[in-house]
C-alpha positions as CSV (number, residue, x, y, z in Angstrom):
1,M,-66.8,-126.8,-21.5
2,A,-68.8,-129.8,-20.3
3,D,-71.9,-128.3,-21.8
4,Q,-70.2,-127.9,-25.1
5,T,-69.0,-131.5,-25.0
6,D,-72.5,-132.7,-24.2
7,R,-73.9,-130.8,-27.1
8,R,-71.2,-132.2,-29.4
9,Q,-72.0,-135.7,-28.3
10,D,-75.7,-135.2,-28.7
11,L,-75.1,-133.9,-32.3
12,L,-72.8,-136.8,-33.0
13,R,-75.5,-139.2,-31.8
14,R,-78.0,-137.5,-34.1
15,V,-75.6,-137.7,-37.1
16,N,-75.0,-141.4,-36.4
17,A,-78.7,-142.1,-36.0
18,R,-79.4,-140.5,-39.4
19,R,-76.5,-142.4,-40.9
20,A,-77.9,-145.7,-39.6
21,G,-81.2,-144.7,-41.1
22,V,-79.5,-143.9,-44.4
23,E,-77.7,-147.2,-44.4
24,A,-80.9,-149.1,-43.7
25,Y,-82.6,-147.2,-46.5
26,L,-79.9,-148.0,-49.0
27,R,-79.9,-151.7,-48.0
28,R,-83.7,-151.8,-48.8
29,R,-83.7,-149.6,-51.9
30,R,-80.6,-150.7,-53.9
31,P,-81.9,-154.2,-54.6
32,R,-85.3,-152.9,-55.6
33,V,-83.8,-150.5,-58.1
34,R,-81.6,-153.1,-59.6
35,R,-84.5,-155.6,-59.9
36,W,-86.7,-152.9,-61.5
37,A,-83.9,-152.1,-64.1
38,T,-83.3,-155.8,-64.8
39,V,-87.0,-156.5,-65.4
40,T,-87.3,-153.5,-67.7
41,L,-84.2,-154.7,-69.6
42,V,-85.5,-158.2,-69.9
43,L,-88.9,-157.1,-71.2
44,T,-87.4,-154.8,-73.7
45,S,-85.1,-157.6,-74.9
46,L,-88.0,-160.0,-75.2
47,S,-89.9,-157.5,-77.3
48,A,-87.0,-157.4,-79.7
49,V,-86.7,-161.2,-79.7
50,F,-90.4,-161.7,-80.5
51,T,-90.2,-159.4,-83.5
52,A,-86.8,-160.4,-84.8
53,G,-87.9,-163.8,-86.1
54,P,-90.7,-162.6,-88.3
55,A,-88.7,-159.5,-89.3
56,L,-85.6,-161.3,-90.4
57,G,-87.1,-164.7,-91.5
58,G,-90.5,-163.6,-92.8
59,V,-92.7,-166.4,-94.2
60,T,-89.9,-169.0,-94.0
61,F,-89.6,-168.3,-90.3
62,A,-93.4,-168.5,-89.8
63,E,-93.6,-171.8,-91.7
64,A,-90.7,-173.3,-89.7
65,V,-92.3,-172.4,-86.4
66,K,-95.7,-173.6,-87.6
67,N,-94.2,-177.0,-88.5
68,L,-92.1,-177.2,-85.3
69,L,-95.1,-176.6,-83.1
70,G,-97.6,-178.5,-85.3
71,L,-99.9,-175.6,-85.8
72,N,-102.5,-175.4,-88.6
73,S,-101.6,-172.0,-90.0
74,T,-98.8,-169.4,-90.0
75,S,-101.3,-166.7,-89.0
76,T,-101.3,-168.3,-85.5
77,V,-97.5,-167.9,-85.4
78,W,-97.8,-164.2,-86.5
79,K,-100.6,-163.4,-84.1
80,T,-98.9,-165.1,-81.1
81,L,-95.6,-163.4,-81.7
82,C,-97.2,-160.0,-82.2
83,L,-99.3,-160.4,-79.1
84,L,-96.2,-161.4,-77.0
85,A,-94.2,-158.5,-78.4
86,L,-97.1,-156.1,-77.6
87,L,-97.5,-157.4,-74.0
88,V,-93.8,-157.2,-73.2
89,S,-93.4,-153.9,-74.9
90,V,-96.3,-152.4,-73.0
91,G,-94.8,-153.8,-69.8
92,A,-91.4,-152.3,-70.5
93,T,-93.0,-149.0,-71.4
94,V,-95.1,-148.8,-68.2
95,L,-92.1,-149.7,-66.0
96,T,-89.9,-147.2,-67.8
97,N,-92.4,-144.4,-67.3
98,I,-93.0,-145.2,-63.7
99,N,-89.3,-145.3,-63.2
100,R,-88.9,-141.8,-64.8
101,S,-91.6,-140.3,-62.7
102,R,-90.0,-141.5,-59.5
103,D,-86.3,-141.4,-60.6
104,P,-85.0,-143.9,-58.0
105,V,-81.4,-143.7,-59.4
106,A,-81.2,-139.9,-58.6
107,E,-82.8,-140.6,-55.2
108,L,-80.2,-143.3,-54.4
109,S,-77.4,-140.9,-55.5
110,A,-78.8,-138.2,-53.2
111,V,-78.9,-140.6,-50.3
112,E,-75.4,-141.9,-50.9
113,A,-74.0,-138.3,-51.2
114,A,-75.7,-137.3,-48.0
115,D,-74.3,-140.4,-46.3
116,A,-70.8,-139.3,-47.3
117,E,-71.4,-135.8,-46.1
118,L,-72.8,-137.1,-42.7
119,E,-69.8,-139.4,-42.4
120,G,-67.5,-136.4,-42.9
121,L,-69.4,-134.4,-40.3
122,A,-69.2,-137.2,-37.8
123,T,-65.5,-137.3,-38.3
124,L,-65.2,-133.5,-37.8
125,L,-67.3,-133.7,-34.6
126,E,-65.3,-136.7,-33.2
127,F,-62.0,-134.9,-33.6
128,G,-63.4,-131.5,-32.5
129,T,-62.3,-129.7,-35.6
130,I,-65.7,-128.0,-36.1
131,S,-67.8,-126.0,-33.7
132,V,-71.1,-127.4,-32.6
133,E,-72.9,-124.5,-34.1
134,D,-71.3,-125.0,-37.5
135,G,-71.9,-128.8,-37.2
136,V,-75.6,-128.1,-36.6
137,K,-75.8,-126.0,-39.7
138,L,-74.1,-128.6,-41.8
139,Y,-76.3,-131.4,-40.3
140,Q,-79.4,-129.4,-41.2
141,Q,-78.2,-128.8,-44.8
142,Y,-77.4,-132.5,-45.3
143,V,-80.6,-133.9,-43.9
144,T,-82.9,-131.5,-45.8
145,K,-81.6,-133.2,-49.0
146,I,-83.0,-136.5,-47.9
147,P,-86.3,-135.8,-46.0
148,F,-87.6,-139.2,-47.0
149,V,-85.0,-141.0,-44.9
150,E,-85.7,-141.5,-41.2
151,D,-83.3,-141.9,-38.3
152,A,-82.8,-145.5,-37.3
153,P,-84.7,-146.0,-34.1
154,A,-82.2,-148.4,-32.6
155,A,-79.3,-146.1,-33.3
156,A,-81.2,-143.1,-31.9
157,A,-81.9,-145.0,-28.7
158,R,-78.2,-145.9,-28.3
159,G,-75.9,-143.4,-27.2
């Protein structure tokens, strides 16, 4: 019985160490993903802004900007706005494609789901409502979904 209790406690320590690693991972990654999405949204919006004036106002808009900025010709206004629209559009496209190739939102969802599963497993182990063998199987199933998340070293050392 004591051996079974020791094994249960060891598994519970492993679960808690992995959960601590998951929480550290989420604390690091969530802000990055939000910033990435915000920058992409801002660049896309700027592209629309830089093209809206000429598209809606035409020559009148270009003349007004030329006079406002004291420029010599409206072609400078057109060239500048087209260049700015091109730059921010390319930036948004690059960020979007990088984001699609990595899919950080799906990655965060997988980590959050695994965290919930590990929390449930920890509860089952704490209250003894699952055998150690079944707990080990579940633990293996859950952690294989998030191989890129490491155990938290400090949590693994505690125990």
